[in-house]
C-alpha positions in Angstrom: -0.6 -9.4 46.5 -1.3 -13.1 46.3 0.0 -15.0 43.2 -1.7 -18.2 42.4 0.7 -21.1 41.7 0.6 -22.7 38.3 -1.7 -25.8 38.6 0.5 -28.0 36.3 2.1 -30.8 38.3 4.7 -33.4 37.5 3.7 -36.4 35.6 2.8 -39.8 37.1 4.2 -42.6 35.1 1.9 -45.6 34.4 2.3 -48.8 32.5 1.1 -47.6 29.1 1.1 -43.8 29.5 1.3 -41.0 32.0 -1.0 -38.7 33.9 -0.4 -34.9 34.3 -2.5 -32.1 35.7 -2.5 -29.3 33.3 -3.6 -25.6 33.5 -7.3 -26.5 33.7 -6.6 -28.2 37.1 -7.7 -31.5 35.8 -5.6 -34.7 35.3 -5.1 -35.8 31.7 -3.8 -39.1 30.5 -1.4 -39.4 27.5 -0.5 -42.7 25.8 3.3 -43.4 25.4 2.9 -44.5 21.7 1.1 -41.2 21.0 3.7 -39.1 22.9 6.7 -40.8 21.2 5.1 -40.6 17.7 4.4 -36.9 18.1 7.7 -35.8 19.6 8.5 -32.4 17.9 11.6 -33.9 16.6 9.6 -36.5 14.7 8.7 -34.0 12.0 10.8 -32.6 9.3 10.6 -28.8 9.3 11.1 -28.6 5.5 8.6 -31.2 4.3 6.3 -30.8 7.3 5.9 -34.5 7.3 6.6 -37.1 10.1 10.2 -38.3 9.6 10.2 -40.7 12.6 8.9 -44.2 11.9 7.4 -45.8 15.1 7.3 -49.1 13.3 11.1 -49.3 13.7 11.0 -49.4 17.6 12.0 -52.8 18.8 9.9 -52.5 21.9 6.8 -50.6 23.0 7.8 -47.0 24.0 7.9 -46.4 27.8 9.0 -43.4 29.8 11.7 -43.7 32.4 11.1 -40.2 33.6 8.9 -37.2 32.9 9.8 -33.9 34.5 8.6 -30.3 34.3 11.2 -28.0 32.8 9.9 -24.4 32.8 6.9 -24.4 30.4 7.6 -27.8 29.0 7.4 -31.5 29.9 10.6 -33.5 29.3 10.3 -37.2 28.8 13.2 -39.6 28.7 12.5 -42.9 26.9 13.5 -46.4 28.0 15.7 -48.2 25.5 16.4 -45.0 23.6 19.0 -42.3 23.9 16.2 -39.8 23.3 14.5 -37.0 25.2 11.2 -35.5 24.1 10.3 -31.9 25.1 6.6 -31.0 24.9 5.5 -27.4 25.5 2.7 -27.6 28.1 0.5 -25.4 25.9 0.8 -28.0 23.1 -0.3 -30.8 25.5 -3.2 -28.7 26.7 -4.3 -28.1 23.1 -4.3 -31.8 22.3 -5.6 -33.1 25.7 -9.3 -33.4 24.5 -8.8 -35.9 21.7 -10.7 -33.5 19.4 -10.1 -33.0 15.7 -7.8 -30.2 14.8 -9.9 -27.0 14.2 -10.7 -26.7 10.5 -11.2 -23.1 9.2 -12.9 -24.5 6.1 -15.7 -26.2 8.1 -18.1 -23.2 7.8 -21.8 -23.3 8.2 -23.7 -23.1 4.9 -26.1 -20.3 4.1 -29.1 -21.4 2.2 -30.4 -19.2 -0.7 -33.6 -19.0 -2.7 -35.0 -18.0 -6.1 -34.6 -14.2 -5.5 -30.8 -14.6 -4.8 -29.4 -13.5 -8.2 -28.8 -9.8 -7.3 -26.9 -10.9 -4.2 -24.7 -13.6 -5.8 -21.1 -12.9 -4.7 -19.2 -11.6 -7.7 -15.5 -11.3 -8.1 -13.4 -9.7 -10.8 -11.1 -12.1 -12.7 -8.0 -9.8 -13.0 -8.3 -8.8 -9.3 -8.6 -12.4 -8.2 -5.3 -13.3 -10.0 -3.3 -10.8 -8.0 -5.1 -10.6 -4.6 -4.7 -13.5 -2.2 -7.1 -11.9 0.3 -9.8 -11.7 -2.3 -9.2 -15.3 -3.3 -9.9 -16.3 0.3 -13.1 -14.3 0.3 -14.1 -16.0 -3.0 -13.5 -19.5 -1.7 -15.3 -18.6 1.6 -18.3 -17.6 -0.5 -18.1 -20.9 -2.3 -18.0 -22.8 1.0 -20.9 -20.8 2.5 -23.2 -20.2 -0.4 -21.9 -22.7 -3.0 -22.4 -20.3 -6.0 -20.3 -17.4 -7.3 -19.8 -15.5 -10.5 -16.4 -14.4 -11.8 -16.7 -11.4 -14.0 -14.3 -9.8 -16.6 -13.2 -13.2 -18.0 -11.0 -12.9 -21.1 -12.3 -14.8 -24.2 -9.7 -17.5 -24.1 -9.2 -21.1 -23.0 -6.3 -20.0 -20.8 -8.6 -17.7 -18.7 -10.7 -20.7 -17.6 -7.6 -22.7 -16.7 -6.1 -19.8 -14.7 -9.4 -19.3 -12.8 -9.7 -23.0 -12.0 -6.1 -23.2 -10.8 -6.8 -20.5 -8.2 -8.8 -23.2 -6.4 -7.0 -26.4 -7.5 -5.9 -28.6 -10.4 -8.3 -29.2 -13.3 -9.9 -32.5 -12.5 -10.7 -34.7 -15.6 -13.8 -36.7 -16.0 -14.6 -39.3 -18.6 -15.6 -36.4 -20.8 -12.0 -35.1 -20.7 -10.2 -32.3 -19.0 -12.6 -29.6 -20.4 -16.0 -29.7 -22.1 -17.6 -27.4 -24.6 -21.3 -26.8 -24.2 -22.7 -25.9 -27.7 -24.9 -27.6 -30.2 -23.2 -30.7 -31.5 -24.1 -32.5 -34.7 -23.8 -35.9 -33.0 -24.4 -35.2 -29.3 -23.3 -37.6 -26.6 -25.1 -35.6 -23.9 -28.3 -33.6 -23.6 -26.3 -30.5 -22.7 -24.9 -30.6 -26.3 -28.3 -30.0 -27.8 -30.6 -27.0 -27.8 -33.2 -28.8 -25.8 -34.2 -27.9 -22.3 -32.0 -29.3 -19.6 -33.6 -30.4 -16.4 -32.1 -29.5 -13.0 -29.2 -31.9 -12.2 -25.8 -32.3 -10.8 -23.0 -33.3 -13.2 -21.4 -36.7 -13.7 -23.4 -38.6 -11.0 -22.2 -41.9 -12.5 -18.7 -41.2 -11.3 -17.8 -42.9 -8.0 -16.5 -39.5 -6.8 -18.1 -36.8 -8.9 -16.1 -33.6 -9.2 -16.9 -31.1 -6.6 -16.5 -27.6 -8.1 -17.8 -26.7 -11.6 -16.7 -23.8 -13.8 -18.8 -22.7 -16.7 -17.2 -19.9 -18.7 -19.7 -18.1 -21.0 -17.8 -17.2 -24.1 -20.8 -16.2 -26.2 -24.6 -16.1 -25.6 -26.7 -14.3 -28.3 -29.4 -17.0 -28.8 -33.1 -16.6 -28.2 -33.9 -18.5 -25.0 -31.4 -20.7 -23.1 -31.9 -19.0 -19.7 -30.0 -20.5 -16.9 -31.7 -22.3 -13.9 -30.0 -22.8 -10.6 -31.3 -23.9 -7.2 -29.6 -24.4 -3.9 -29.9 -28.1 -3.0 -29.1 -27.3 0.6 -32.1 -25.0 0.9 -34.4 -27.5 -0.8 -33.2 -30.5 1.2 -33.3 -28.7 4.5 -36.9 -27.7 3.8 -37.7 -31.2 2.6 -36.4 -32.6 5.9 -39.0 -30.5 7.8 -41.8 -31.2 5.3 -41.2 -34.9 4.8 -38.9 -36.5 7.5 -39.4 -40.0 6.3 -38.9 -39.1 2.7 -35.7 -37.3 3.7 -34.5 -40.4 5.6 -35.0 -42.6 2.5 -33.2 -40.2 0.1 -30.3 -39.6 2.5 -29.8 -43.3 3.6 -30.5 -45.4 0.5 -28.1 -45.3 -2.5 -29.5 -45.7 -6.0 -27.7 -46.4 -9.3 -26.5 -43.9 -11.8 -24.9 -44.5 -15.2 -23.4 -42.8 -18.2 -22.8 -44.9 -21.3 -21.7 -44.4 -24.9 -19.4 -46.1 -27.3 -16.1 -45.8 -25.3 -17.3 -45.6 -21.7 -19.7 -47.3 -19.3 -19.6 -45.4 -16.0 -21.7 -46.6 -13.0 -22.0 -45.6 -9.4 -24.4 -45.8 -6.4 -25.2 -42.5 -4.6 -27.7 -41.2 -2.1 -29.8 -38.4 -3.6 -29.3 -36.3 -0.4 -25.7 -36.0 0.9 -25.0 -35.4 4.6 -21.7 -34.2 6.1 -19.9 -35.3 9.3 -22.3 -33.2 11.3 -25.4 -34.8 9.8 -26.1 -31.5 8.0 -27.1 -31.4 4.3 -24.0 -30.9 2.2 -25.4 -31.6 -1.3 -27.3 -33.7 -3.7 -26.7 -36.2 -6.5 -29.5 -36.1 -8.9 -30.0 -36.4 -12.7 -33.0 -37.8 -14.4 -31.0 -38.3 -17.6 -28.4 -40.5 -15.8 -30.5 -42.3 -13.2 -30.2 -46.0 -13.9 -33.0 -48.5 -13.4 -33.5 -48.4 -9.7 -32.8 -51.9 -8.5 -34.3 -51.7 -5.0 -36.8 -54.2 -3.8 -40.2 -53.5 -5.3 -41.9 -53.2 -1.9 -39.3 -50.6 -0.8 -40.0 -48.7 -4.0 -43.6 -48.3 -2.8 -42.1 -45.7 -0.4 -38.9 -44.7 -2.2 -40.3 -43.6 -5.5 -43.1 -41.3 -4.1 -40.5 -39.7 -1.8 -38.1 -39.2 -4.7 -40.8 -37.6 -6.9 -42.0 -35.3 -4.0 -38.4 -34.1 -3.7 -37.9 -33.7 -7.4 -41.0 -31.6 -7.7 -39.9 -29.5 -4.7 -36.6 -28.7 -6.5 -38.7 -27.1 -9.3 -40.8 -24.9 -7.0 -40.5 -21.2 -7.9 -39.5 -20.4 -4.4 -36.1 -22.1 -5.0 -35.5 -21.5 -8.7 -33.0 -18.7 -9.6 -33.4 -17.7 -13.3 -31.0 -15.5 -15.3 -29.2 -15.2 -18.6 -25.5 -15.8 -18.6 -23.4 -13.0 -20.2 -20.2 -13.4 -22.2 -17.3 -12.8 -20.0 -18.8 -14.3 -16.9 -17.9 -17.6 -15.3 -20.3 -19.5 -13.1 -18.4 -21.3 -10.3 -20.4 -23.5 -8.1 -20.4 -26.6 -5.9 -21.5 -29.5 -8.1 -22.6 -31.5 -5.1 -24.8 -28.7 -3.8 -26.1 -26.6 -6.7 -28.5 -28.1 -9.1 -28.5 -26.4 -12.5 -30.2 -26.6 -15.9 -31.4 -24.3 -18.7 -34.4 -23.5 -20.8 -34.5 -24.6 -24.4 -33.1 -22.2 -27.0 -33.1 -21.6 -30.8 -29.9 -22.9 -32.1 -30.1 -20.8 -35.3 -30.9 -17.5 -33.6 -27.3 -16.8 -32.6 -24.3 -18.3 -30.8 -24.2 -20.0 -27.4 -20.9 -21.3 -26.2 -19.8 -22.3 -22.7 -16.5 -23.9 -21.9 -16.4 -25.8 -18.6 -14.1 -27.8 -16.3 -14.0 -29.0 -12.7 -11.8 -29.1 -9.6 -12.4 -30.9 -6.4 -14.0 -29.7 -3.2 -11.2 -31.2 -1.0 -8.7 -29.1 -2.9 -10.8 -26.0 -2.6 -10.9 -26.5 1.2 -7.1 -27.1 1.2 -6.5 -23.9 -0.7 -8.7 -22.0 1.7 -6.9 -23.4 4.8 -3.6 -22.4 3.3 -4.8 -18.9 2.6 -6.4 -18.2 6.0 -4.6 -20.3 8.6 -1.1 -20.9 9.9 -1.4 -24.7 9.8 0.5 -26.9 12.3 4.1 -25.9 11.4 3.9 -22.2 10.9 2.3 -21.3 14.3 
């Protein structure tokens, strides 16, 4: 029986790094600064943070030797009484200069107006006690962007506990929480009984909150049906239908504002948001909070028609999911992806009360990674 020898060979030292042939049979180059900075001893096992400070080295790191020792490469450093031991498997995993795999980087699944029966639903009490179900809930948020939590107690605490399953409640200039009901002196269209156009929330913030929670505490009015559309589905179709319009809306930022007696919030956002892969990840849109577009007038000859074509497309029945929220339900959705609104209702016909708050998308992804992966230091 012939046994193939392991292809890993001893390292060849160079001026600024070393070469080593790894298990794929190919030579790989590693920089000395990178090797010294990422020595396993550079990290504190309790905090999981780097405890070594490369800024304190008096001279550039340089190896005086690099030898194979079983399944590891041992590097002795010049001007330091220090030896680094790298498992070969670790070097192989990092040889390609690729980002660390991210379990939260999931492909999005577009949905359309007939989606309501298939919306992922999760029981509140079960979510509180089942980490596996929480992971499935957040996965549904990452993939579909819209979920419903059922069985919510009629209390302020219930909303906070639900939001904290994803992250910390993220305040906006409206406060930590907001109450959607008819106000005598409203500061926002949502606080009236009028129809509310499809929009994303707080577009005037430089970094608008990513996850929105709307806890329905009471809904006995006539009218007030909820409207939700998947911005990813609409923008993906718009990209095919109107490539130049898509380019304008995804590349050119326009101004948004929100202003009242004690605040004057302003930002510039693209209407269509793209992720690091160039895929549609969301929208920023609100006719109520769109400021005077200050683009050159000749550019507006193309921009405004594209903007209107997209806005009308958002309202096509193909994309519009309509339903009536029920007391005890909490709508949880990606505020950068899902556009939402409501039909007008009769304020004197009953009671309609929603309590809402936000968390951030980055925190949601963080929670998901912690639930489903081992990370760097638990492997």
